[in-house]
C-alpha positions in Angstrom: 88.1 104.4 112.6 89.5 104.1 108.6 92.3 106.7 110.1 93.8 104.2 112.1 97.2 102.4 110.6 97.1 98.8 112.4 99.5 97.9 109.1 102.5 99.9 107.7 104.9 98.4 105.1 107.6 101.0 104.3 110.4 99.1 101.4 109.8 95.7 102.7 112.1 93.3 100.1 112.4 89.8 100.9 115.5 87.6 99.4 116.3 84.1 99.2 118.9 81.8 97.8 120.3 85.4 96.0 117.0 85.6 94.4 115.1 88.5 94.9 111.0 87.9 95.9 110.2 91.0 97.0 111.1 94.9 96.3 110.3 97.5 97.5 107.1 96.8 98.4 104.9 99.5 100.9 101.1 99.1 102.1 99.3 100.8 104.7 96.1 98.7 106.3 94.0 100.7 108.5 91.3 99.9 110.7 87.8 99.1 109.2 89.0 98.0 105.8 90.0 95.2 103.5 92.7 94.9 101.1 94.1 92.6 98.9 96.8 91.8 97.4 95.7 90.6 93.7 98.9 89.2 91.2 100.0 85.7 88.9 101.5 83.2 91.1 104.8 83.7 91.9 104.2 87.9 92.5 105.7 87.1 95.7 102.1 87.2 97.7 102.3 84.8 99.8 105.7 85.8 101.2 104.7 88.9 101.7 101.9 88.2 103.8 104.6 85.8 106.2 107.2 88.4 106.5 103.6 90.8 108.6 102.6 88.0 110.4 106.6 87.8 111.4 107.1 84.5 110.1 109.3 85.7 107.2 112.2 88.4 109.0 112.8 90.7 105.4 115.7 91.3 104.2 114.7 95.3 104.3 112.0 98.1 105.1 110.3 98.3 108.0 107.2 96.9 108.8 104.6 98.5 112.2 101.9 96.9 113.7 99.3 99.3 115.6 102.3 101.9 115.8 104.7 99.5 116.8 108.1 98.0 114.7 107.1 94.2 114.8 110.4 93.2 115.8 110.1 94.7 118.7 106.3 93.6 119.9 105.8 90.6 122.6 105.6 87.6 121.4 102.4 87.0 123.1 101.2 91.0 121.6 101.6 89.9 118.3 99.6 87.1 118.5 96.9 89.0 120.4 96.5 91.3 117.3 96.9 89.7 113.9 95.7 86.0 112.9 97.8 84.6 110.1 95.2 82.0 108.1 97.8 80.3 105.8 97.4 78.9 102.9 96.5 75.1 102.6 96.4 75.4 106.8 96.3 72.3 108.3 96.2 70.6 112.2 97.9 67.4 111.8 95.9 66.4 115.0 93.0 63.7 115.9 91.4 66.0 118.0 87.8 68.3 117.7 87.0 71.0 115.8 86.0 72.9 118.7 89.8 72.0 120.6 91.0 73.2 117.2 89.0 76.5 117.4 89.8 76.9 120.8 93.3 77.1 119.9 92.8 80.3 119.1 92.0 81.6 122.6 95.7 80.4 123.4 97.2 83.8 123.5 94.4 85.1 126.1 95.3 82.5 128.4 98.3 83.1 131.5 100.2 79.8 132.1 98.4 77.3 133.5 95.1 78.9 133.0 91.5 77.5 132.0 89.5 78.9 129.4 86.7 80.9 130.8 83.7 81.7 130.3 84.7 84.4 128.0 86.9 82.9 125.5 83.7 79.7 126.0 81.5 82.4 124.7 84.0 82.8 122.7 85.3 80.3 120.7 81.1 79.5 120.5 81.2 82.2 118.8 83.0 81.3 115.8 82.3 77.9 115.7 78.2 79.6 114.6 79.6 82.6 112.7 81.5 80.2 110.3 78.1 77.0 110.8 80.0 74.7 112.7 78.0 73.4 115.9 76.9 71.1 114.7 80.5 69.7 113.9 81.6 70.3 116.5 82.6 67.4 117.7 83.7 65.9 114.7 87.3 64.7 114.6 89.5 67.4 112.4 91.0 64.9 110.3 87.8 63.1 109.1 86.5 66.6 107.7 86.5 67.9 103.8 88.8 70.0 102.6 86.1 72.6 102.5 85.1 72.3 106.5 89.3 71.7 106.9 88.7 75.1 105.9 86.1 76.7 108.0 87.4 75.3 110.9 91.0 76.9 110.8 88.6 80.3 109.9 87.1 80.3 113.2 90.6 79.4 115.1 91.6 82.9 113.6 88.6 84.8 114.3 88.7 83.0 117.9 91.8 84.6 118.6 89.9 88.7 118.2 92.6 90.0 116.5 92.5 93.9 115.6 93.9 92.2 112.0 93.2 89.2 109.6 95.7 88.3 107.5 94.2 85.2 104.8 96.0 83.5 102.4 93.0 82.8 99.4 91.2 81.5 102.6 88.1 80.1 100.0 90.8 78.3 98.1 88.8 75.0 99.0 85.5 75.6 99.2 82.0 76.0 96.9 80.6 78.7 96.3 78.2 79.4 98.4 80.8 78.7 101.0 83.3 81.4 99.6 80.6 84.3 99.5 79.8 83.8 103.1 83.9 83.6 104.3 84.5 87.0 102.8 80.9 88.3 104.1 82.1 86.5 107.6 86.0 88.7 106.5 84.1 92.0 105.7 81.7 91.7 109.2 85.6 91.8 110.8 86.3 95.5 109.2 83.5 96.3 109.7 83.6 95.9 113.3 86.5 97.9 113.7 89.6 95.2 112.2 91.1 95.2 109.4 91.8 91.6 106.5 94.6 91.6 104.6 93.6 88.5 101.5 95.5 86.8 98.9 92.7 86.7 95.9 93.0 84.7 92.8 89.3 85.6 91.7 89.3 88.9 90.7 86.0 88.7 91.0 85.4 88.4 95.3 88.5 91.1 95.2 86.7 93.7 93.7 83.8 93.0 95.2 85.0 92.5 98.9 88.0 94.4 98.5 88.6 98.8 100.1 91.7 98.6 98.0 93.2 96.0 95.9 97.7 95.7 95.9 98.7 94.1 92.7 101.8 92.6 92.6 103.7 91.4 89.6 107.4 89.5 89.6 108.1 91.3 93.4 106.7 94.7 92.6 104.0 96.6 93.4 102.5 97.3 90.0 99.0 99.0 91.1 97.5 100.8 94.2 93.8 101.6 94.7 90.5 101.1 94.9 89.7 98.7 92.8 88.4 100.2 90.0 91.5 101.9 88.8 93.8 98.5 89.5 91.3 95.8 87.7 91.7 97.2 83.7 93.5 96.5 80.8 96.1 97.4 80.9 97.1 96.2 84.5 95.9 92.4 83.5 97.8 91.9 80.8 101.2 92.8 81.8 100.4 91.4 85.3 98.9 88.1 83.9 98.7 88.2 80.0 95.2 88.4 79.7 92.1 90.4 78.1 89.2 91.0 79.3 85.6 91.3 76.9 83.7 93.7 79.3 79.5 92.9 78.9 79.7 97.0 79.7 82.2 99.9 81.0 81.7 99.5 84.8 83.2 97.6 87.1 80.2 96.3 87.9 79.9 95.0 84.1 83.2 93.5 84.0 83.2 90.7 86.2 80.6 90.1 83.6 83.6 89.7 81.0 85.3 86.6 79.2 88.6 86.4 79.9 91.2 85.3 77.0 94.8 84.6 76.7 96.6 88.0 74.7 97.4 86.5 70.9 94.7 83.9 71.0 90.7 84.5 70.4 88.0 84.4 73.3 86.2 80.8 73.9 
């Protein structure tokens, strides 16, 4: 399972308005794997995710999905293979939670076909996994920001994609639901799928991700295991911070005090 490459990006570059956003980014995402995209604001993380989702066309480079060029994949096949959970995503219709989640089944429905018993089972399972069954009949606009984030994750899970792309999926959630969402993403990997997730919380990235890809100024600064990527030199260059560890291991690295370089720790 781990040798199946669901996503392969080679030399991806993006220029917008004459300004380089991404420069020669290459990465691979395998079945069963969670790959974390990390880096400071403006590093190009969301842009890279949108390219892999097929929303933005790269200026250069090649992108393969399940071994096939993304640009040549039929729309339905692309929609069934990849689910994209946008940063601060929303739904603008006054429909119920259950109906928002049901939208995730659209790539599996033929023209004018109603949802089957299997579709309904998948929708209910997505609601249950995201702790939304009790809210299923609530109008989506009446929910809190954290509840809306869970609904949109449930919609992505209802697609049953091979690859799930998530752009800061825990940003609006309290600590308990952050862990629940990361557990759900991890479960998707354990069941044979793959997750490419943008995270700002390096503690979550280190704990949940198999590998990390650190972007800085549109380039790859480091890629590899969390232990190899999250180190003093990379954090100093990318984020301009130094760290104090409670111990010497990666597990201890996040019982730490952050301090801006040139300033004493609080």
